[in-house]
N, CA, C and O atoms as a Tripos MOL2 file, in Angstrom:
@<TRIPOS>MOLECULE
protein
  296   295    74     0     0
PROTEIN
NO_CHARGES

@<TRIPOS>ATOM
      1 N         -88.0840  -89.1190  127.6120 N.3       1 MET1
      2 CA        -88.8470  -88.6350  128.1600 C.3       1 MET1
      3 C         -89.9540  -87.7760  127.4940 C.2       1 MET1
      4 O         -89.6570  -87.4280  126.3510 O.2       1 MET1
      5 N         -91.0860  -87.3790  127.9150 N.am      2 LEU2
      6 CA        -91.8790  -86.4180  127.0430 C.3       2 LEU2
      7 C         -91.8360  -85.2380  128.5640 C.2       2 LEU2
      8 O         -91.4000  -85.3160  129.7120 O.2       2 LEU2
      9 N         -92.9310  -83.6680  127.3120 N.am      3 ASN3
     10 CA        -92.4780  -83.0300  127.6670 C.3       3 ASN3
     11 C         -94.4750  -82.5580  128.2540 C.2       3 ASN3
     12 O         -95.4510  -82.5160  127.5050 O.2       3 ASN3
     13 N         -94.4500  -82.3320  129.5240 N.am      4 TYR4
     14 CA        -95.4720  -82.4360  130.4120 C.3       4 TYR4
     15 C         -95.7420  -81.6650  131.8030 C.2       4 TYR4
     16 O         -95.2610  -81.5560  132.9300 O.2       4 TYR4
     17 N         -96.2740  -81.4320  131.4120 N.am      5 ASP5
     18 CA        -97.3980  -80.3350  132.6780 C.3       5 ASP5
     19 C         -98.2300  -81.0290  132.6730 C.2       5 ASP5
     20 O         -98.7930  -81.8330  131.9300 O.2       5 ASP5
     21 N         -98.3120  -80.3460  134.3340 N.am      6 TYR6
     22 CA        -99.4980  -80.4720  134.9240 C.3       6 TYR6
     23 C        -100.5420  -80.1030  135.6240 C.2       6 TYR6
     24 O        -100.4080  -80.3800  136.8160 O.2       6 TYR6
     25 N        -101.6630  -79.5180  135.3210 N.am      7 VAL7
     26 CA       -101.8920  -78.1260  135.7510 C.3       7 VAL7
     27 C        -104.2230  -78.6890  137.3680 C.2       7 VAL7
     28 O        -105.4500  -78.7810  137.3640 O.2       7 VAL7
     29 N        -103.6240  -78.7390  137.7640 N.am      8 TRP8
     30 CA       -104.4990  -78.7090  139.5040 C.3       8 TRP8
     31 C        -105.4720  -77.0820  138.9950 C.2       8 TRP8
     32 O        -105.1590  -75.9770  138.5510 O.2       8 TRP8
     33 N        -106.4130  -77.6030  139.2850 N.am      9 ASP9
     34 CA       -108.3810  -77.1830  139.0740 C.3       9 ASP9
     35 C        -108.8900  -77.0780  140.2610 C.2       9 ASP9
     36 O        -109.6880  -78.0110  140.3500 O.2       9 ASP9
     37 N        -108.8920  -76.2290  141.6360 N.am     10 MET10
     38 CA       -110.0630  -77.1950  142.5830 C.3      10 MET10
     39 C        -110.6980  -76.3840  142.5380 C.2      10 MET10
     40 O        -110.0080  -75.3730  142.6720 O.2      10 MET10
     41 N        -111.5540  -76.1790  142.4380 N.am     11 VAL11
     42 CA       -112.7880  -75.3380  142.4550 C.3      11 VAL11
     43 C        -113.9500  -75.4300  143.9010 C.2      11 VAL11
     44 O        -114.7850  -76.3320  143.9720 O.2      11 VAL11
     45 N        -113.8100  -74.3310  144.9830 N.am     12 PHE12
     46 CA       -114.2960  -74.5170  146.5310 C.3      12 PHE12
     47 C        -115.9270  -73.7610  145.8490 C.2      12 PHE12
     48 O        -116.0440  -72.6740  145.2850 O.2      12 PHE12
     49 N        -117.3040  -75.0520  146.2360 N.am     13 HIS13
     50 CA       -118.1520  -74.6480  145.6120 C.3      13 HIS13
     51 C        -119.2120  -73.6260  146.8250 C.2      13 HIS13
     52 O        -118.7310  -74.2870  147.7440 O.2      13 HIS13
     53 N        -119.7510  -73.0790  147.2390 N.am     14 PRO14
     54 CA       -120.0630  -72.1420  148.2650 C.3      14 PRO14
     55 C        -121.3380  -72.7850  148.3960 C.2      14 PRO14
     56 O        -122.3600  -72.1000  148.4410 O.2      14 PRO14
     57 N        -121.3860  -74.3770  148.4800 N.am     15 ASN15
     58 CA       -122.3010  -74.6380  149.0590 C.3      15 ASN15
     59 C        -121.4180  -76.1040  149.6950 C.2      15 ASN15
     60 O        -121.8290  -77.1190  150.2570 O.2      15 ASN15
     61 N        -119.8280  -75.5670  149.2360 N.am     16 GLY16
     62 CA       -119.2470  -76.9200  149.9940 C.3      16 GLY16
     63 C        -118.5570  -77.6040  150.2710 C.2      16 GLY16
     64 O        -117.9020  -77.8740  151.2780 O.2      16 GLY16
     65 N        -118.7620  -78.2110  148.6020 N.am     17 ALA17
     66 CA       -118.5020  -79.1050  147.6550 C.3      17 ALA17
     67 C        -116.8590  -78.3780  146.8750 C.2      17 ALA17
     68 O        -116.6530  -77.2180  146.5180 O.2      17 ALA17
     69 N        -116.1110  -79.3400  146.8330 N.am     18 ILE18
     70 CA       -114.7840  -79.4000  146.2950 C.3      18 ILE18
     71 C        -114.3270  -80.4280  145.3010 C.2      18 ILE18
     72 O        -114.1220  -81.6420  145.3260 O.2      18 ILE18
     73 N        -114.2280  -79.2010  144.1740 N.am     19 GLU19
     74 CA       -114.3340  -80.2890  143.1660 C.3      19 GLU19
     75 C        -113.1650  -80.2740  142.0140 C.2      19 GLU19
     76 O        -113.0380  -79.2260  141.3810 O.2      19 GLU19
     77 N        -112.4270  -81.2200  141.7540 N.am     20 VAL20
     78 CA       -110.7630  -81.3090  142.0720 C.3      20 VAL20
     79 C        -110.4560  -81.6080  139.9220 C.2      20 VAL20
     80 O        -111.0970  -82.6030  139.5840 O.2      20 VAL20
     81 N        -109.8820  -81.1250  139.0090 N.am     21 LYS21
     82 CA       -109.3350  -81.0170  137.4810 C.3      21 LYS21
     83 C        -108.2390  -81.1620  137.7510 C.2      21 LYS21
     84 O        -107.4360  -80.3960  138.2850 O.2      21 LYS21
     85 N        -108.1410  -82.2340  137.3660 N.am     22 PHE22
     86 CA       -106.5780  -82.6480  136.3120 C.3      22 PHE22
     87 C        -105.8210  -83.0480  135.0350 C.2      22 PHE22
     88 O        -106.0100  -84.0510  134.3460 O.2      22 PHE22
     89 N        -104.6280  -81.7320  134.7990 N.am     23 HIS23
     90 CA       -104.9960  -81.6850  133.1500 C.3      23 HIS23
     91 C        -103.7800  -81.9770  132.5350 C.2      23 HIS23
     92 O        -102.9850  -81.0430  132.6430 O.2      23 HIS23
     93 N        -103.1740  -83.3580  131.6650 N.am     24 ALA24
     94 CA       -101.7580  -82.7630  131.6150 C.3      24 ALA24
     95 C        -101.6180  -81.9620  130.0000 C.2      24 ALA24
     96 O        -102.3180  -82.1920  129.0150 O.2      24 ALA24
     97 N        -100.5270  -81.0140  130.1170 N.am     25 THR25
     98 CA       -100.4650  -81.2980  128.8040 C.3      25 THR25
     99 C         -98.9670  -81.1140  128.2690 C.2      25 THR25
    100 O         -98.1810  -81.3790  129.1790 O.2      25 THR25
    101 N         -98.2910  -80.7300  127.0290 N.am     26 GLY26
    102 CA        -97.5090  -80.8610  126.3650 C.3      26 GLY26
    103 C         -97.9610  -81.3490  125.1830 C.2      26 GLY26
    104 O         -98.9710  -81.0650  124.5380 O.2      26 GLY26
    105 N         -96.5620  -82.5800  124.8640 N.am     27 TYR27
    106 CA        -96.5420  -82.5200  123.5900 C.3      27 TYR27
    107 C         -97.0010  -84.0700  123.6280 C.2      27 TYR27
    108 O         -96.8120  -84.8610  124.5520 O.2      27 TYR27
    109 N         -97.3230  -84.1890  123.0160 N.am     28 ILE28
    110 CA        -98.3810  -86.3620  122.8090 C.3      28 ILE28
    111 C         -96.5720  -87.1140  122.3120 C.2      28 ILE28
    112 O         -95.7230  -86.7130  121.5160 O.2      28 ILE28
    113 N         -96.6120  -87.9900  122.9880 N.am     29 GLY29
    114 CA        -95.8680  -89.2780  122.3180 C.3      29 GLY29
    115 C         -96.5450  -89.6780  121.7180 C.2      29 GLY29
    116 O         -97.6990  -89.9340  122.0640 O.2      29 GLY29
    117 N         -95.9770  -89.9140  120.3880 N.am     30 SER30
    118 CA        -96.5000  -90.4560  119.4770 C.3      30 SER30
    119 C         -95.2480  -91.2870  118.0700 C.2      30 SER30
    120 O         -94.0340  -91.1990  117.8840 O.2      30 SER30
    121 N         -96.3100  -91.9910  117.4070 N.am     31 VAL31
    122 CA        -94.9750  -92.9200  116.2090 C.3      31 VAL31
    123 C         -95.8970  -93.1970  114.9300 C.2      31 VAL31
    124 O         -97.0630  -93.0290  114.5710 O.2      31 VAL31
    125 N         -94.6720  -93.7290  114.4470 N.am     32 PHE32
    126 CA        -95.0520  -93.3560  113.1210 C.3      32 PHE32
    127 C         -96.2520  -94.2090  113.1110 C.2      32 PHE32
    128 O         -96.4950  -94.8340  114.1440 O.2      32 PHE32
    129 N         -97.1920  -94.3530  111.9020 N.am     33 LEU33
    130 CA        -98.5120  -95.1330  111.6760 C.3      33 LEU33
    131 C         -98.2180  -95.9290  110.5330 C.2      33 LEU33
    132 O         -98.0020  -95.5400  109.3850 O.2      33 LEU33
    133 N         -98.2490  -97.8560  111.2780 N.am     34 PHE34
    134 CA        -97.9970  -97.9130  110.0350 C.3      34 PHE34
    135 C         -98.7510  -99.9100  110.5950 C.2      34 PHE34
    136 O         -99.1780 -100.2510  111.6990 O.2      34 PHE34
    137 N         -98.6370 -100.6600  109.4580 N.am     35 GLY35
    138 CA        -99.6990 -102.2080  109.5940 C.3      35 GLY35
    139 C        -100.9420 -101.6900  110.3350 C.2      35 GLY35
    140 O        -101.7890 -100.8410  110.0580 O.2      35 GLY35
    141 N        -100.6340 -102.9400  111.9220 N.am     36 ALA36
    142 CA       -101.4530 -102.8100  113.0030 C.3      36 ALA36
    143 C        -101.5180 -101.7160  113.6450 C.2      36 ALA36
    144 O        -102.7170 -101.6030  113.9010 O.2      36 ALA36
    145 N        -101.0010 -100.8690  114.0520 N.am     37 ALA37
    146 CA       -100.1550 -100.2770  115.0440 C.3      37 ALA37
    147 C        -101.9840  -99.1660  115.3450 C.2      37 ALA37
    148 O        -101.9700  -98.1530  116.0450 O.2      37 ALA37
    149 N        -103.0430  -99.5810  114.7900 N.am     38 ARG38
    150 CA       -103.9320  -99.2590  115.8270 C.3      38 ARG38
    151 C        -104.0080 -100.0670  117.0830 C.2      38 ARG38
    152 O        -104.3910 -100.0060  118.2510 O.2      38 ARG38
    153 N        -103.7350 -100.4460  116.6670 N.am     39 ARG39
    154 CA       -103.6040 -102.3410  118.6210 C.3      39 ARG39
    155 C        -103.4960 -100.8710  119.5230 C.2      39 ARG39
    156 O        -104.5550 -100.6280  120.1000 O.2      39 ARG39
    157 N        -102.5400  -99.9690  119.7230 N.am     40 TYR40
    158 CA       -101.8600  -99.9110  120.3660 C.3      40 TYR40
    159 C        -101.8540  -98.4530  120.5050 C.2      40 TYR40
    160 O        -100.7400  -98.1000  120.8900 O.2      40 TYR40
    161 N        -102.6790  -97.4330  120.3410 N.am     41 GLY41
    162 CA       -102.9640  -96.3210  119.6770 C.3      41 GLY41
    163 C        -103.8180  -95.4680  119.2870 C.2      41 GLY41
    164 O        -104.6470  -96.3140  118.9540 O.2      41 GLY41
    165 N        -104.4150  -94.3200  119.0010 N.am     42 ASN42
    166 CA       -105.3040  -93.6500  117.9220 C.3      42 ASN42
    167 C        -104.5950  -93.1350  116.9030 C.2      42 ASN42
    168 O        -103.3710  -93.2020  117.0180 O.2      42 ASN42
    169 N        -104.9420  -92.7470  116.1490 N.am     43 GLN43
    170 CA       -104.4140  -91.9590  114.9270 C.3      43 GLN43
    171 C        -104.6570  -90.6530  115.1830 C.2      43 GLN43
    172 O        -105.7420  -90.0720  115.1490 O.2      43 GLN43
    173 N        -103.7310  -90.2820  115.4050 N.am     44 VAL44
    174 CA       -103.4630  -88.3810  115.8680 C.3      44 VAL44
    175 C        -103.2080  -87.2520  113.9890 C.2      44 VAL44
    176 O        -103.3250  -86.0640  113.6870 O.2      44 VAL44
    177 N        -102.9200  -88.2350  113.4110 N.am     45 GLY45
    178 CA       -102.5510  -87.5630  111.9810 C.3      45 GLY45
    179 C        -102.3970  -88.4360  111.4090 C.2      45 GLY45
    180 O        -102.4410  -89.6070  111.7850 O.2      45 GLY45
    181 N        -102.0720  -87.7850  109.8320 N.am     46 GLU46
    182 CA       -102.5860  -88.7000  108.4640 C.3      46 GLU46
    183 C        -101.4240  -89.6680  108.3810 C.2      46 GLU46
    184 O        -101.3430  -90.2690  107.3100 O.2      46 GLU46
    185 N        -100.4230  -89.9630  109.3810 N.am     47 HIS47
    186 CA        -99.2710  -90.6480  109.2960 C.3      47 HIS47
    187 C         -98.6460  -90.7420  110.5530 C.2      47 HIS47
    188 O         -97.6830  -91.5080  110.5810 O.2      47 HIS47
    189 N         -98.9830  -90.0750  111.7640 N.am     48 THR48
    190 CA        -98.9440  -90.0520  113.0980 C.3      48 THR48
    191 C        -100.3690  -91.1290  114.0520 C.2      48 THR48
    192 O        -101.5800  -91.2710  113.8770 O.2      48 THR48
    193 N         -99.0810  -91.8300  115.3220 N.am     49 LEU49
    194 CA       -100.3280  -93.3960  116.0670 C.3      49 LEU49
    195 C         -99.5380  -92.5460  116.9140 C.2      49 LEU49
    196 O         -98.3090  -92.4870  116.8870 O.2      49 LEU49
    197 N        -100.7200  -91.5300  118.0820 N.am     50 GLY50
    198 CA       -100.3720  -91.5080  120.0940 C.3      50 GLY50
    199 C        -100.4600  -93.0760  120.0300 C.2      50 GLY50
    200 O        -101.0720  -93.7610  119.2100 O.2      50 GLY50
    201 N         -99.5910  -93.5290  121.2470 N.am     51 THR51
    202 CA        -99.7500  -94.5220  121.7070 C.3      51 THR51
    203 C        -100.6140  -93.9190  122.8910 C.2      51 THR51
    204 O        -101.0800  -92.9180  123.4370 O.2      51 THR51
    205 N        -100.4260  -95.7300  122.8590 N.am     52 VAL52
    206 CA       -101.2950  -96.0340  124.8070 C.3      52 VAL52
    207 C        -100.5440  -95.3940  125.5700 C.2      52 VAL52
    208 O         -99.3190  -95.4550  125.4770 O.2      52 VAL52
    209 N        -101.3300  -94.4940  126.6710 N.am     53 HIS53
    210 CA        -99.6080  -94.3630  127.7600 C.3      53 HIS53
    211 C        -101.0170  -93.6710  128.7830 C.2      53 HIS53
    212 O        -101.9070  -92.9560  128.3210 O.2      53 HIS53
    213 N        -100.9200  -94.0260  129.9450 N.am     54 THR54
    214 CA       -101.7220  -93.4230  130.8430 C.3      54 THR54
    215 C        -100.3000  -91.9890  132.2520 C.2      54 THR54
    216 O         -99.1130  -91.7200  132.4320 O.2      54 THR54
    217 N        -101.6450  -91.6440  132.7450 N.am     55 HIS55
    218 CA       -100.6760  -91.1060  133.4820 C.3      55 HIS55
    219 C        -101.5750  -90.6950  134.8010 C.2      55 HIS55
    220 O        -102.7330  -90.3060  134.6520 O.2      55 HIS55
    221 N        -100.8170  -90.8350  136.4200 N.am     56 SER56
    222 CA       -101.0300  -91.6280  137.6960 C.3      56 SER56
    223 C        -100.9350  -90.2510  138.2650 C.2      56 SER56
    224 O         -99.7970  -89.8300  138.0580 O.2      56 SER56
    225 N        -102.0300  -88.9560  139.2070 N.am     57 ALA57
    226 CA       -101.6540  -89.0850  140.0720 C.3      57 ALA57
    227 C        -102.3660  -88.8530  141.7190 C.2      57 ALA57
    228 O        -103.5360  -88.6380  142.0370 O.2      57 ALA57
    229 N        -101.5400  -88.9500  142.2810 N.am     58 HIS58
    230 CA       -102.2580  -88.8340  143.2700 C.3      58 HIS58
    231 C        -102.7130  -87.6090  143.9470 C.2      58 HIS58
    232 O        -102.5230  -86.5210  143.4020 O.2      58 HIS58
    233 N        -103.3830  -87.7070  145.2550 N.am     59 TYR59
    234 CA       -103.4080  -86.3090  146.5380 C.3      59 TYR59
    235 C        -103.9250  -87.6220  147.3840 C.2      59 TYR59
    236 O        -104.3390  -88.7720  147.2330 O.2      59 TYR59
    237 N        -103.5750  -86.5420  148.4750 N.am     60 LYS60
    238 CA       -103.7200  -86.4430  149.9300 C.3      60 LYS60
    239 C        -105.3070  -85.3400  150.1430 C.2      60 LYS60
    240 O        -105.5350  -84.6070  149.1810 O.2      60 LYS60
    241 N        -106.3170  -85.2610  151.3570 N.am     61 VAL61
    242 CA       -106.8300  -84.2020  151.7940 C.3      61 VAL61
    243 C        -107.3250  -84.3800  153.2110 C.2      61 VAL61
    244 O        -108.0750  -85.2150  153.7170 O.2      61 VAL61
    245 N        -106.8800  -83.6700  153.5410 N.am     62 ASP62
    246 CA       -106.6170  -83.9330  155.7250 C.3      62 ASP62
    247 C        -107.3780  -82.1250  155.9160 C.2      62 ASP62
    248 O        -106.7610  -81.0600  155.9290 O.2      62 ASP62
    249 N        -109.0320  -82.3860  156.0520 N.am     63 LEU63
    250 CA       -109.7160  -81.4950  156.8710 C.3      63 LEU63
    251 C        -110.1930  -81.4100  157.7300 C.2      63 LEU63
    252 O        -110.7000  -82.4430  158.1660 O.2      63 LEU63
    253 N        -110.3590  -79.9930  158.6190 N.am     64 ASP64
    254 CA       -109.6500  -79.9670  159.6350 C.3      64 ASP64
    255 C        -111.1020  -78.9430  159.8590 C.2      64 ASP64
    256 O        -111.1220  -77.7230  160.0240 O.2      64 ASP64
    257 N        -113.0000  -80.5090  159.7650 N.am     65 VAL65
    258 CA       -113.6910  -79.3830  159.6730 C.3      65 VAL65
    259 C        -114.4740  -79.1200  161.0310 C.2      65 VAL65
    260 O        -115.0750  -79.9390  161.7260 O.2      65 VAL65
    261 N        -114.3390  -78.0390  161.1780 N.am     66 GLY66
    262 CA       -115.2170  -77.6850  162.6660 C.3      66 GLY66
    263 C        -113.9750  -77.2600  163.5730 C.2      66 GLY66
    264 O        -114.1750  -76.5270  164.5410 O.2      66 GLY66
    265 N        -112.7640  -77.6900  163.2840 N.am     67 GLY67
    266 CA       -111.5040  -77.4030  164.1640 C.3      67 GLY67
    267 C        -110.8710  -78.3770  164.6060 C.2      67 GLY67
    268 O        -111.7730  -78.8830  165.2750 O.2      67 GLY67
    269 N        -110.1320  -78.9380  164.7270 N.am     68 LYS68
    270 CA       -109.1510  -79.5130  164.8380 C.3      68 LYS68
    271 C        -109.3650  -80.7390  166.1260 C.2      68 LYS68
    272 O        -109.7860  -80.6010  167.2750 O.2      68 LYS68
    273 N        -108.7680  -82.2460  165.2130 N.am     69 THR69
    274 CA       -109.2420  -83.3980  166.7340 C.3      69 THR69
    275 C        -107.5800  -83.6920  166.4200 C.2      69 THR69
    276 O        -106.7450  -83.8000  165.5210 O.2      69 THR69
    277 N        -107.8640  -83.7480  168.4100 N.am     70 CYS70
    278 CA       -106.6250  -84.6660  168.2970 C.3      70 CYS70
    279 C        -106.7970  -86.2790  169.0430 C.2      70 CYS70
    280 O        -107.3340  -86.7750  170.0340 O.2      70 CYS70
    281 N        -106.2770  -86.5480  168.3030 N.am     71 TRP71
    282 CA       -106.2640  -88.1870  169.0240 C.3      71 TRP71
    283 C        -105.1900  -88.5740  169.4340 C.2      71 TRP71
    284 O        -104.1960  -88.3300  168.7490 O.2      71 TRP71
    285 N        -105.0380  -89.3890  170.8380 N.am     72 ARG72
    286 CA       -104.7970  -90.6880  171.6230 C.3      72 ARG72
    287 C        -105.1360  -91.6980  172.0740 C.2      72 ARG72
    288 O        -106.3050  -91.9000  172.4030 O.2      72 ARG72
    289 N        -103.9770  -92.7680  172.2210 N.am     73 ARG73
    290 CA       -103.8720  -93.3550  172.3860 C.3      73 ARG73
    291 C        -103.6280  -93.5030  173.6080 C.2      73 ARG73
    292 O        -102.6710  -93.0970  174.2670 O.2      73 ARG73
    293 N        -104.9450  -94.3820  174.0470 N.am     74 GLN74
    294 CA       -105.1770  -94.4270  175.9890 C.3      74 GLN74
    295 C        -104.5100  -95.8700  176.4010 C.2      74 GLN74
    296 O        -104.4870  -96.2260  177.5790 O.2      74 GLN74
@<TRIPOS>BOND
     1     1     2 1
     2     2     3 1
     3     3     4 2
     4     3     5 am
     5     5     6 1
     6     6     7 1
     7     7     8 2
     8     7     9 am
     9     9    10 1
    10    10    11 1
    11    11    12 2
    12    11    13 am
    13    13    14 1
    14    14    15 1
    15    15    16 2
    16    15    17 am
    17    17    18 1
    18    18    19 1
    19    19    20 2
    20    19    21 am
    21    21    22 1
    22    22    23 1
    23    23    24 2
    24    23    25 am
    25    25    26 1
    26    26    27 1
    27    27    28 2
    28    27    29 am
    29    29    30 1
    30    30    31 1
    31    31    32 2
    32    31    33 am
    33    33    34 1
    34    34    35 1
    35    35    36 2
    36    35    37 am
    37    37    38 1
    38    38    39 1
    39    39    40 2
    40    39    41 am
    41    41    42 1
    42    42    43 1
    43    43    44 2
    44    43    45 am
    45    45    46 1
    46    46    47 1
    47    47    48 2
    48    47    49 am
    49    49    50 1
    50    50    51 1
    51    51    52 2
    52    51    53 am
    53    53    54 1
    54    54    55 1
    55    55    56 2
    56    55    57 am
    57    57    58 1
    58    58    59 1
    59    59    60 2
    60    59    61 am
    61    61    62 1
    62    62    63 1
    63    63    64 2
    64    63    65 am
    65    65    66 1
    66    66    67 1
    67    67    68 2
    68    67    69 am
    69    69    70 1
    70    70    71 1
    71    71    72 2
    72    71    73 am
    73    73    74 1
    74    74    75 1
    75    75    76 2
    76    75    77 am
    77    77    78 1
    78    78    79 1
    79    79    80 2
    80    79    81 am
    81    81    82 1
    82    82    83 1
    83    83    84 2
    84    83    85 am
    85    85    86 1
    86    86    87 1
    87    87    88 2
    88    87    89 am
    89    89    90 1
    90    90    91 1
    91    91    92 2
    92    91    93 am
    93    93    94 1
    94    94    95 1
    95    95    96 2
    96    95    97 am
    97    97    98 1
    98    98    99 1
    99    99   100 2
   100    99   101 am
   101   101   102 1
   102   102   103 1
   103   103   104 2
   104   103   105 am
   105   105   106 1
   106   106   107 1
   107   107   108 2
   108   107   109 am
   109   109   110 1
   110   110   111 1
   111   111   112 2
   112   111   113 am
   113   113   114 1
   114   114   115 1
   115   115   116 2
   116   115   117 am
   117   117   118 1
   118   118   119 1
   119   119   120 2
   120   119   121 am
   121   121   122 1
   122   122   123 1
   123   123   124 2
   124   123   125 am
   125   125   126 1
   126   126   127 1
   127   127   128 2
   128   127   129 am
   129   129   130 1
   130   130   131 1
   131   131   132 2
   132   131   133 am
   133   133   134 1
   134   134   135 1
   135   135   136 2
   136   135   137 am
   137   137   138 1
   138   138   139 1
   139   139   140 2
   140   139   141 am
   141   141   142 1
   142   142   143 1
   143   143   144 2
   144   143   145 am
   145   145   146 1
   146   146   147 1
   147   147   148 2
   148   147   149 am
   149   149   150 1
   150   150   151 1
   151   151   152 2
   152   151   153 am
   153   153   154 1
   154   154   155 1
   155   155   156 2
   156   155   157 am
   157   157   158 1
   158   158   159 1
   159   159   160 2
   160   159   161 am
   161   161   162 1
   162   162   163 1
   163   163   164 2
   164   163   165 am
   165   165   166 1
   166   166   167 1
   167   167   168 2
   168   167   169 am
   169   169   170 1
   170   170   171 1
   171   171   172 2
   172   171   173 am
   173   173   174 1
   174   174   175 1
   175   175   176 2
   176   175   177 am
   177   177   178 1
   178   178   179 1
   179   179   180 2
   180   179   181 am
   181   181   182 1
   182   182   183 1
   183   183   184 2
   184   183   185 am
   185   185   186 1
   186   186   187 1
   187   187   188 2
   188   187   189 am
   189   189   190 1
   190   190   191 1
   191   191   192 2
   192   191   193 am
   193   193   194 1
   194   194   195 1
   195   195   196 2
   196   195   197 am
   197   197   198 1
   198   198   199 1
   199   199   200 2
   200   199   201 am
   201   201   202 1
   202   202   203 1
   203   203   204 2
   204   203   205 am
   205   205   206 1
   206   206   207 1
   207   207   208 2
   208   207   209 am
   209   209   210 1
   210   210   211 1
   211   211   212 2
   212   211   213 am
   213   213   214 1
   214   214   215 1
   215   215   216 2
   216   215   217 am
   217   217   218 1
   218   218   219 1
   219   219   220 2
   220   219   221 am
   221   221   222 1
   222   222   223 1
   223   223   224 2
   224   223   225 am
   225   225   226 1
   226   226   227 1
   227   227   228 2
   228   227   229 am
   229   229   230 1
   230   230   231 1
   231   231   232 2
   232   231   233 am
   233   233   234 1
   234   234   235 1
   235   235   236 2
   236   235   237 am
   237   237   238 1
   238   238   239 1
   239   239   240 2
   240   239   241 am
   241   241   242 1
   242   242   243 1
   243   243   244 2
   244   243   245 am
   245   245   246 1
   246   246   247 1
   247   247   248 2
   248   247   249 am
   249   249   250 1
   250   250   251 1
   251   251   252 2
   252   251   253 am
   253   253   254 1
   254   254   255 1
   255   255   256 2
   256   255   257 am
   257   257   258 1
   258   258   259 1
   259   259   260 2
   260   259   261 am
   261   261   262 1
   262   262   263 1
   263   263   264 2
   264   263   265 am
   265   265   266 1
   266   266   267 1
   267   267   268 2
   268   267   269 am
   269   269   270 1
   270   270   271 1
   271   271   272 2
   272   271   273 am
   273   273   274 1
   274   274   275 1
   275   275   276 2
   276   275   277 am
   277   277   278 1
   278   278   279 1
   279   279   280 2
   280   279   281 am
   281   281   282 1
   282   282   283 1
   283   283   284 2
   284   283   285 am
   285   285   286 1
   286   286   287 1
   287   287   288 2
   288   287   289 am
   289   289   290 1
   290   290   291 1
   291   291   292 2
   292   291   293 am
   293   293   294 1
   294   294   295 1
   295   295   296 2
@<TRIPOS>SUBSTRUCTURE
     1 MET1         2 RESIDUE 1 A MET
     2 LEU2         6 RESIDUE 1 A LEU
     3 ASN3        10 RESIDUE 1 A ASN
     4 TYR4        14 RESIDUE 1 A TYR
     5 ASP5        18 RESIDUE 1 A ASP
     6 TYR6        22 RESIDUE 1 A TYR
     7 VAL7        26 RESIDUE 1 A VAL
     8 TRP8        30 RESIDUE 1 A TRP
     9 ASP9        34 RESIDUE 1 A ASP
    10 MET10       38 RESIDUE 1 A MET
    11 VAL11       42 RESIDUE 1 A VAL
    12 PHE12       46 RESIDUE 1 A PHE
    13 HIS13       50 RESIDUE 1 A HIS
    14 PRO14       54 RESIDUE 1 A PRO
    15 ASN15       58 RESIDUE 1 A ASN
    16 GLY16       62 RESIDUE 1 A GLY
    17 ALA17       66 RESIDUE 1 A ALA
    18 ILE18       70 RESIDUE 1 A ILE
    19 GLU19       74 RESIDUE 1 A GLU
    20 VAL20       78 RESIDUE 1 A VAL
    21 LYS21       82 RESIDUE 1 A LYS
    22 PHE22       86 RESIDUE 1 A PHE
    23 HIS23       90 RESIDUE 1 A HIS
    24 ALA24       94 RESIDUE 1 A ALA
    25 THR25       98 RESIDUE 1 A THR
    26 GLY26      102 RESIDUE 1 A GLY
    27 TYR27      106 RESIDUE 1 A TYR
    28 ILE28      110 RESIDUE 1 A ILE
    29 GLY29      114 RESIDUE 1 A GLY
    30 SER30      118 RESIDUE 1 A SER
    31 VAL31      122 RESIDUE 1 A VAL
    32 PHE32      126 RESIDUE 1 A PHE
    33 LEU33      130 RESIDUE 1 A LEU
    34 PHE34      134 RESIDUE 1 A PHE
    35 GLY35      138 RESIDUE 1 A GLY
    36 ALA36      142 RESIDUE 1 A ALA
    37 ALA37      146 RESIDUE 1 A ALA
    38 ARG38      150 RESIDUE 1 A ARG
    39 ARG39      154 RESIDUE 1 A ARG
    40 TYR40      158 RESIDUE 1 A TYR
    41 GLY41      162 RESIDUE 1 A GLY
    42 ASN42      166 RESIDUE 1 A ASN
    43 GLN43      170 RESIDUE 1 A GLN
    44 VAL44      174 RESIDUE 1 A VAL
    45 GLY45      178 RESIDUE 1 A GLY
    46 GLU46      182 RESIDUE 1 A GLU
    47 HIS47      186 RESIDUE 1 A HIS
    48 THR48      190 RESIDUE 1 A THR
    49 LEU49      194 RESIDUE 1 A LEU
    50 GLY50      198 RESIDUE 1 A GLY
    51 THR51      202 RESIDUE 1 A THR
    52 VAL52      206 RESIDUE 1 A VAL
    53 HIS53      210 RESIDUE 1 A HIS
    54 THR54      214 RESIDUE 1 A THR
    55 HIS55      218 RESIDUE 1 A HIS
    56 SER56      222 RESIDUE 1 A SER
    57 ALA57      226 RESIDUE 1 A ALA
    58 HIS58      230 RESIDUE 1 A HIS
    59 TYR59      234 RESIDUE 1 A TYR
    60 LYS60      238 RESIDUE 1 A LYS
    61 VAL61      242 RESIDUE 1 A VAL
    62 ASP62      246 RESIDUE 1 A ASP
    63 LEU63      250 RESIDUE 1 A LEU
    64 ASP64      254 RESIDUE 1 A ASP
    65 VAL65      258 RESIDUE 1 A VAL
    66 GLY66      262 RESIDUE 1 A GLY
    67 GLY67      266 RESIDUE 1 A GLY
    68 LYS68      270 RESIDUE 1 A LYS
    69 THR69      274 RESIDUE 1 A THR
    70 CYS70      278 RESIDUE 1 A CYS
    71 TRP71      282 RESIDUE 1 A TRP
    72 ARG72      286 RESIDUE 1 A ARG
    73 ARG73      290 RESIDUE 1 A ARG
    74 GLN74      294 RESIDUE 1 A GLN
């Protein structure tokens, strides 16, 4: 398990636009760089490979703009 903290920045602009930024912080997952290892990541130090991996974030926004709306099935 790697040491990551996630930072969410939510910027509310005066024109009503909402900007969301997501940052992963912490220590990089790395291995010793040798041979053809560059196919699996990027060189981040003289003998260090930062391995390819992903960070996924999911969020849901439920805004009541102009008042709450109640939907009823009839």
